[in-house]
GUTI-251602 format. One record per residue: residue in three letters; x negated, y, z of N, C-alpha, C, O, CB in turn. Coordinates in pm, whole numbers, plus 50000, padded with zeros to 5 digits. Glycine has a CB too. Layout:
% GUTI-251602
AlaXYZXYZXYZXYZXYZ;...
//
This chain:
% GUTI-251602
Met293546758515766294216751215660295126740615717296266738715674293186744815566;Thr294596733815815295396723515875296636729515939297736723915930294586715815978;Thr296426741416007297546748016072298606752015972299806749815994297076760116148;Val298146757915862299096762215758299836750215701301046750615680298356769715645;Ala299106739515677299736727715622300806722315716301876718015673298686716915594;Leu300476722615847301476717915944302706727015946303846722415960300856717316084;Lys302436740415931303536750015932304436747815811305656747915820303006764315934;Lys303766745915695304536743415573305356730715587306526730015548303606742415451;Gly304706720715644305396708115661306616709515751307666703715724304456697715717;Ser306486717315859307606719115950308726726915883309906724115906307166726116077;Glu308366737015799309376744615727310156735615632311386736715623308726756215650;Met309506727115563310156717915471311096708615547312196705415501309116709715393;Thr310666704415663311506695615743312796702615785313856696415783310736690815865;Leu312706715515823313886723215863314866724715747316076723315765313476737015915;Lys314346727615629315206728915510315936715915482317126715615450314376733115388;Gln315156705115494315776692215470316896689415570317946684015537314716681115476;Arg316606693315695317616691315798318876699515770319996694815789317046694915936;Lys318666712015724319816720615692320666714515582321896714515587319356734515651;Lys319956709215480320676702915369321466690815418322576688315372319716698715257;Glu320856683315512321546671615563322726675415652323736668415656320566662815640;Asn322596687015724323646691015817324826697815747325946697615799323076700215921;Cys324596703815630325656711015559326886702315533327996706415564325136716315429;Pro326716690515477327896682015456328636678915586329866678015587327496669115387;Leu327876677215696328526674315823329366686115870330476684415919327496670815929;Leu328806698415854329536710515892330786712315806331856715915855328636722915882;Leu330616709815678331766711015587332866701215627334046704715629331336708515442;Cys332466689015659333436679015701334146683415829335356681815843332756665515723;Phe333346689015923333926693316050334956704216029336066703516083332826698316144;Phe334596714515950335526725415926336716721015842337826726115859334816736915857;Ser336486711515753337606706315673338616699115762339826700415744337086696715564;Ile338086691515859338966684415952339746694216038340946692316063338156674816041;Leu339056704916083339746715216162340846721816081341946724116132338736725716210;Leu340546724915955341536731515869342726722315843343876726715845340886735615736;Leu342446709515819343526699815796344386698415921345616698015912342946686115756;Ala343746697816038344486696716163345376708916184346506707716233343526695016281;Phe344866720716147345646732916161346896732516073347986735716119344796745216124;Phe346716728415948347866727715857348876717315903350086719515894347386724415715;Ile348386705915951349296695516001350096700616119351296698116129348516682716040;Ser349436707816210350136713216327351146723716287352226724616347349146719116426;Met350826731916185351766742116138352986735616074354116740216094351076751516037;Ile352766725015996353896717915935354786711716042356006712416033353396706915838;Ala354156705716143354926699616252355736710116327356896707916362353996692216349;Phe355096721816351355816732716418356976737616334358066740116386354866744316449;Tyr356746739016203357806743516112358986733916114360136738116121357266744915969;Arg358696721016109359776711016110360516711116242361736709416246359206697116083;Lys359776713216351360416713516482361376725316491362476724016543359366714316594;Val360946736816441361806748716443363026746516357364146749616397361046761016396;Arg362826741116236363946738616146364936728916206366156730516192363446733416012;Lys364406718716275365306708616334366096714616450367266711316470364506696416383;Ala365436723416527366096729016643367146739416607368136741016678365076735116735;Thr366926746616496367806757916467368456757416331369156766816293367036770516479;Gly368256747016257368736747416120369836737716086370076727916156367626745116032;Met370496740715974371416731015917370596722415822370046727515725372636737915843;Ser370506709815849369696700815768370586693915668371546687315705368966690615856;Glu370276695315541371066689015439370296677515377369296679515307371486699215333;Ile370766665715402370216653915338371356647915260372356643615319369596643715442;Ile371226647515133372366644015050372056631714966370966630314911372746655814960;Glu373016622914958372896611014874373696613214748374916614714753373366598214949;Lys373006613514636373666615314508373206604414413372006601714400373366629414449;Asp374156598214350373836587814253372956576914313372076571514246373156593814132;Gly373196573814439372486562914503371116566414557370416557714607372336551914408;Lys370716579414547369396583414595369546593914704370406602714697368546588814478;Leu368686592914806368706602714913367836614614875366696613014831368236596515045;His368386626714894367646638914868367606646814998368626652015043368296647314752;Asn366416647715059366266654615185365926669115156364766672415132365166647915274;Leu366916677615157366726691515117366096699915228365666711215203368046697615077;Asp366026694615348365446702115457364096696315501363526700715601366396702615574;His363596686615427362286680615452362186674715592361116675215654361206691015432;Leu363276669115642363286662615772363616647915756364186643815655364286669415866;Ser363256640115855363596626015852365086624115866365686629215961362856618415961;Phe365706616815774367156614515778367556607615906368526611415972367616606315656;Glu366796597315943367146589316061367076597416189367726593916287366236577416071;Ser366306608316190366176616016312367326625716331367406632416434364866623616312;Ile368236626416234369306636216243370666629516255371346631516355369286645316122;Cys371076621916157372406615816156372306600616158371426594816094373196620516034;Pro373226594216231373206579516236373526572916103373006562116074374176574616338;Ile374366579216021374736573215893373716577415788373566589215758376186577515850;Thr373016567715735371886570615647372166568315499371366572515415370726562515687;Ser373276561815466373556559215326375036556315307375716552115401372696547615272;Ile375506558515187376906555715155377206540815170378306537015209377236560515013;Ser376226532515139376446518015146376706513215287377266502415307375236510715089;Ser376306521115388376546517115526377946520615574378336516715684375526523515616;Leu378706527915493380076531315529381006519515502380736511115416380556543715451;Ser382076518915576383066508415555383856511215427383886522715381384026507215677;Pro384476501015368385316503415249386406513715275386756521515186385956490315202;Glu386966513815398388016523515431387476537715436388196547115403388656519915565;Glu386206539215477385606552615480385276557315339385426569115306384346552615567;Arg384826548015256384506551815118385756554515036385746563314949383686540815051;Gln386826547315062388076549214988389256548015084389796537115103388206538914872;Pro389666559215146390786558715239392106555215168392266557615049390936572115312;Val393006549515245394346546215194395366551015295395066552715413394506530915166;Ala396586553215248397666557715336397876547615449397836535515426398976559715257;Asp398086552715571398316544015685399266550815783399846561215753396976540415755;Asp399416544815900400356550015999399716559516098400396564516188400986538616074;Glu398406562216084397716570116184397056582816131397156593416192396686561716250;Arg396376581616014395536592815970395956598515834396026610715818394096588415964;Tyr396206590115738396396594715601397866594215560398486583515560395546586415505;Met398406605815526399786606515480399956599715345400976593415319400236620915470;Met398926600915260398966594515130397566590415089396586595415143399596603815024;Thr397466581414994396176576714946395546587314856396156591314757396326563314871;Pro394326591714888393656601714804393266595814668393296583714650392406607114875;Pro392906604414572392456599414441391306589414455390406591414537392006611214352;Lys391346579014378390346568414387389196570614289389306578314193390996554814361;Gly388086563614316386946563614225386166576614230386366585014318387416561114084;Gly385266578114133384456590214125383206589414211383026580014288385266602114166;Lys382346599314196381086599714270381316603714414382176611914445380106609414204;Leu380526597614502380526601114643379186607614677378146603614626380776588714732;His379226617614764378026624714804378006625814956378936631015016377956638914738;Leu376946620715018376836620515164375876631515209374746632515161376356606715213;Leu376346639715303375516650115360375366648215510376266643015576376096663815330;Cys374236652515561374006652815705373776667315744372866673715691372806643615748;Cys374566672415836374516686615871374236688416019374776681316102375836693515834;Asp373366698116050372986700816188373676713716233373676723616160371446701816203;Thr374246713516353374916725316406374436727916548373636720316603376446723616403;Thr374956738716607374566742216744375046732016846374546731816958375096755816779;Lys376006723516811376536713716906376326699216861376986690116910378016716216928;Gly375396697216767375126683716723375256682316573375406692216502376036674016791;Gln375206669916526375196667116383376506660816339377236655016418374026657916349;Phe376786662216210377916655016152377586650716010376806657215941379176663716153;Asn378186639715969378096635015831379346639215756380466637815805377916619515826;Leu379136644315637380226648515551380166640315423379146640115355380166663815521;Leu381266633715389381356625815266382236633415167383426635415191381926611515294;Leu381636637615056382366644714952382836635014846382096626014805381496655614889;His384076636714801384666628414697384876637114573385746645814572386016621914745;Gln384086634714472384176643514355385526642414284385976652014222383066640114257;Asn386166630814292387486629514229388576636914306389626639914249387846614814218;Trp388336639714432389316647514507389346662014459390406668214450388996647014657;Ala388176667214428388056681314388386936682614285385826686514320387786690514511;Pro387206679414159386156679114057385536692714025384466693213965386706673513932;Val386176703414065385586716814049384906721214178383786726314175386676727114008;Gly385566719214289385056724014417383816716814466382916723214519386106722814518;Val383756703614449382616696014500381296700014431380326702714501382866681014481;Pro381226700614297379976704914234379566719014275378376722014288380106704114084;His380546727714295380246741414339379586741314476378606748314499381516749914342;Phe380136733514568379546732614702378156726514697377236731214765380456724214795;Leu377986716014617376666709814605375636719414546374466719014583376756697314518;Glu376076727914457375166738014401374666747314511373486750814514375886746214291;Met375566751114601375166759614714374176752314805373186758114849376396763914794;Val374466739514832373586731614918372186730714858371196733014927374166717414939;Glu372126727514731370826725314666370056738314646368836738214630371036718414531;Ala370766749614647370106762614637369556767314772368916777814779371076773014582;Gly369806759614878369316763315010370196773115084369766779315181367966769014998;Tyr371436774515039372336784315100372486781915250372556791415327373716783715033;Phe372526769415291372786766215431371516764315513371596761115631373626753915439;Thr370356766115452369106765015527368356778115532367466779715615368226754515466;Thr368686787615445367936800115440368606811315518368056822315525367746804315297;Ser369756808815576370416819215654371306813015761371656801215754371246828415563;Arg371646820915858372466816415970373926816415927374426826515879372246825516095;Ile374616805215944375996803815899376916802516020376976791816081376156791415805;Pro377626813216058378476812316176379816805516149380406807116042378726826016231;Leu380276797716247381646792616246382486803816307382756803716427381786778716327;Phe382886813416224383356826216278384846826716307385296835916374383026837016183;Arg385606817216260387046817116286387466802916318387656794716228387846822716165;Cys387626799916449387936786416491389206786216576389266792616681386766780316570;Thr390196779016529391446776816604391696761716600391036754116670392666785016542;Asp392666757416518392856743116492391936738416380391836726416352394336740116457;Ala391266747916317390276745116213389186755616226389406766316282390916745316070;Cys388016752516173386896762116177386556766616035386376758415945385646755816246;Gln386466779616019386096785415891384636789815895384176795115996387026797315855;Phe383926787715787382526791615779382136793615634382916790715543381606781115846;Gly380916798515613380406799915477379756813315450378886814215363381506797915380;Leu380146823815522379496836715503378106835915566377966832915685380336848315566;Ala377106838615487375726836415530375226847815618375746859015613374816834815410;Gly374216844815699373576855115778372846865215691372686876715729372616849015876;Asp372416860815574371736869315476372776874015375373316865915299370546861715405;Val373056887015372374106892215284373766889915137374676888715055374326907115309;Asn372486889415105372096887014965372486873014921372886871014806370586889014946;Met372386863415011372786849814978374306848914964374816841914877372296840015085;Thr375026856015050376486856415039376896862014903377786856514838377096864915153;Lys376266872814862376596879114733376266869814617376976869414517375846892414717;Arg375166862514631374736853714521375786843314487375956839614371373426846814558;Phe376506838514589377516828114566378936833314592379796826014640377236816014656;Ser379156845914558380476851714579381406850114459382576854014464380336866414612;Arg380876844414349381736842814232382876833114263382716823914343380926837714111;Arg384006835214200385176826814224385226815414124384766816514010386466835114216;Ile385796804314170385926792714083387406789214068388246793714146385136780614140;Lys387706781313968389096777313943389576767314048388786759914107389236771213802;Asp390866767414069391456758014163391426743814107391466741813985392896762014196;Asp391346734214197391496720114160392976716414168393736722914239390636711014252;Pro393386706014096394766701214109395046696514252394266689014309395036689914009;Gln396166700914308396526696814444397156682814440398146680714370397516707014508;Trp396596673414515397116659814515397876656314642398456645514653395976650014496;Leu397876665614740398706663514858400146667714829400356676814748398136671414979;Pro401126661614892402526665414867402786679514921402516682015038403496655114932;Pro403306688614840403496702414883404816704614956405686695814959403426711614763;Gly404946716415014406216720715071406436716415215405776707415265407316715514989;Pro407386723115282407666720315424408196706415452408096701515564408646730315475;Asp408756700015352409296686515374408196676115394408466665015440410166682315256;His406976679715361405876670015369404806674315469403666669715462405236668115232;Arg405166682915562404196686915664403846675315756402706674015802404746698615746;Glu404816666915781404626655415870405616644715828406786647615804404806659416021;Asn405156632215819406076621815776406796615415896406586619416010405326611015696;Ala407626605715868408456599515973407606592316077408056590016189409446589715910;Lys406376588816041405486581816134404626591416216403796587216296404596572216059;Gly404836604516194404096614616270402736618016211401956625116275403906609916408;Val402436613116091401156616016026401256629715957402146632015876400776604815923;Arg400346638515991400356652015934399556652615805398716644015776399806662016035;Arg399846663015728399296663815592397766664515591397116658115508399876676015521;Tyr397206672215680395736673615689395256666915818395546672015926395306688615685;Pro394526656015811394006649715933392776657215986392216665815917393636634915907;Thr392386654016106391166659616165389956656116078389816644816032390956654316310;Gly389096666016057387856663615985387946664915835386986661815765387366650216016;Tyr389086669515782389166672215638388376685015606388346694415686390666673715592;Phe387766685115490386896696115447387446702115318387716694815223385426691415427;Thr387616715315316388186721915199387656736115188386976741015277389716722015207;His387976742615077387666756715061388656765215141389786761015165387706760714912;Ala388216777015180389126787615225389376796615105388546797415014388526795715348;Gly390506803215104390836812014991391976821315025392456821515139391186803814868;Ala392406829014926393486838614949394216841314818394346852814776392936851915008;Gly394686830814753395386832514627394856822914522393916815414546395266846814579;Glu395456823214406395056814314298393636817414252393246829014238396026815514180;Asn392866806814229391496808014179390646817614263389886825614208391506812514034;Ser390796816814394390086826014484388936819414559388286825814642391066831914584;Arg388676806814533387646799614609386256804514571385966807014454387766784514585;Ser385386805914673383996809814644383056803514746382646792014729383846825214646;Asn382696810714852381656805914944382146804015086381336804015179380516815514944;Gln383446802315106383966799915240384706786515245385366782415150384896811315283;Phe384566779715360385056766115373385726764215509385576772415600383916756015354;Val386456753115521387196750115643387036735315676387086726815588388686753915628;Ile386866732415805386926718815857388006718615964387986726716056385536714115914;Thr388946709315953390036708516050389556702016179388846691916176391226700715992;Leu389956707916292389596702716423390686694116482390456686316575389266714016517;Lys391906695516427393066687816471393906684616349393766691116246393896695516578;Pro394786674616358395716672416247396546685116223397026691416317396656660316278;Asn396696688716096397326701416061398536699115970398426692015871396316710815993;Arg399656705016004400886703115928400996712715810401666709715711402076704816018;Phe400346724215821400606735115726399626735715609399996739915500400586748015799;Met398386731715632397396732815525397766723715408398316712915426395996729315578;Gly397446728315289397706720515169399166720115129399546712215043397226706715188;Gly399976728615190401406728115162401856736215044403066737715022402136732415279;Gly400956741514969401296749914856400196759814824400216766214719402586757114882;Ser399226761214915398086769914891397166763214790396626752514819397326773215024;Pro396966769214673396206762414567394746760114600394086751714539396306770214440;Trp394226767614698392796766114731392556755014832391416750814850392256779214785;Glu393596750314898393426740515005393516726114954394346718215000394476742815114;Val392666723014858392556709314807391396702514881390276707414873392336709214650;Pro391636691614952390546685015023389416681014928389646675814819391076672715098;Met388176683514974386996679714896386286667614955385506660814888386026691314886;Gly386566665015082385916654015150386326654015295387266660915335384386655015137;Glu385616646115375385956645215516384746640515596383786635015542387146635715537;Leu384826642715726383786637915815383876622915829384966617115826383896644715953;Val382736616515845382676602015868381756599415986380786606616009382186594415741;Gly382076588916061381276585216177381796591516304382156603316305379836589316156;Glu381856583816410382366588816538381566600716588382136609816648382336577816642;His380246600816564379416611916609379866625116549379756635616613377956609416575;Ser380376624716426380816636916359382016643116431382066655216451381176634016213;Phe382956634816470384146639816538383816644416681384456653516733385236628916542;Gln382836638216743382376642816873381746656616861381936665216947381376632916935;Thr380986658716754380346671716733381376682816718381286693016786379456671216610;Ile382356681016630383306692016607384216694116729384776705016745384166689116482;Ser384366684016814385176685816935384466695017035385106700317126385466672317001;Arg383156697017018382396705617108382276719917058381806728617132381016699917128;Trp382696722716935382596736316883383476745916963384606742516999382986736716735;Tyr382956757616989383686767417069384766774016983384486779116874382726778117126;Asn386006774017033387106780316960387826790817044388966794417015388086769916913;Gly387156795617149387756805417239388016819017177388886826317223386896807117356;Tyr387246822517071387466835517007388686835316914389266845716885386226839516928;Gly389066823416868390216822316778390056831216656389056830716585391486825916852;Glu391076839516633391056848716519390256861416547390146870216462392476852416480;Lys389686862416667388996874716708387486873216707386776880316778389446878816847;Gly386986864116626385546862916608385036874216519385796883216486385186849316547;Pro383766874016481383246884416391384046884516262384366874016207381746882116361;Ser384366896316213385236897716097384506894015968383276894715960385776911916087;Gln385286890215869384706887415738384016899815682382946898915623385776882515640;Lys384636911415702384066924015652382686926515712381746930115641385006935815684;Leu382576924515843381286926615910380236917015858379106921015828381446924916062;Leu380596904215846379626894315800379236896315655378086894215618380176880315819;Lys380196900415572379886902915431378966914815413378056914515330381176905215353;Glu379186925215492378436937615474377096937615547376126943615499379256949215521;Glu377026931015663375816931915744375136918515770373956918015806376146938215874;Gly375876907515753375316894515786375326892215935376066898716008373896893315732;Val374496882915981374416880016124373366889216185372166886816173374076865016151;Thr373836899616250372976909716311372986908116463373656899416517373436924016271;Lys372226916716529372216916816675373616919716728374006914616834371206927216728;Lys374366927916655375746931016694376596918316701377396916616793376356941116594;Val376416909416604377176896916602376716887716715377526881816785377026889816466;Leu375406886716732374856877516832375216881616974375466873117059373346876616817;Thr375256894717000375586899417134377086900817155377586899117267374906912717162;Gly377816903917048379246905817060380026892917073381096892617134379756913516943;Trp379496882017015380156869017021379106858317057378776849816975380866865516884;Pro378586859017178377456850317215377766835517217376846827317211376966854217347;Ser379026831817226379376817517238379706810917106379966798817103380536816017330;Tyr379706818416996380106812316871379106801616829377916802516857380236823016762;Asp379616791516762378766780916708378486783516562379086792316500379426767016727;Gly377566775916509377246778016369376316767616312375836758716381376636791316350;Leu376076769116185375126761416108373926770716091374026781116027375726756515968;His372806766916149371696776316160370536772616069370386761316024371216776916303;Ile369706782916042368406780115981367436776216091366276773316063367876792415900;
//
């Protein structure tokens, strides 16, 4: 009897111990699971930062981090309020601006990551009241984070916008109406008496091929350009690069392929394939 009683007592003690240990085991496995998820999130962010175009946009005074990355870790300019008055509202001068752009309206600040560094893009909604909302719609839909965006035609300007994912390209292939052109048109205004050209370095606009042809392709000028905006209805500036780091970034983009980069037809039909990556290994881009 005594033996049985001792055995029963020891069994009860083991059960009690198991009950006491269960919460500890649960806590241990919960911590392991949490650590795993934290490490996966950190790895995901690291990959996105290394290979992606990060869009952090300031709209209506609020920062919207569309790529879930720290703004400060990507671009030096963190808010519109940190820009100078001249950057927020350019005026005609003897060096950069042939004429004063439209004043007022909403400003939208983006931070973009590329293969050669980051740049800040300041969009002026009054410059292009149709084009700017269209571009922002693409940004907010993840167009520039869900697929590889090659800078496929780079000479004195770089053209981009055809996505690595053909389905994304098709999704935003609809055409939009032209904005009113506010730059002086015609050959007489390609360059003024002070040597200021119509399109300065770092201007951002749509690419197109006729009236109301704008859709999902864009251009950033790498040098002052005399010919753009001279009568082409799609070449209405939507914004420009701001910050010295931005101009340093675009100066590093590879333009050796010129007009012989991957064709629009190839990118539209197949996207960024192994053929593109091996055929034009030096091209730069906005990556996922």
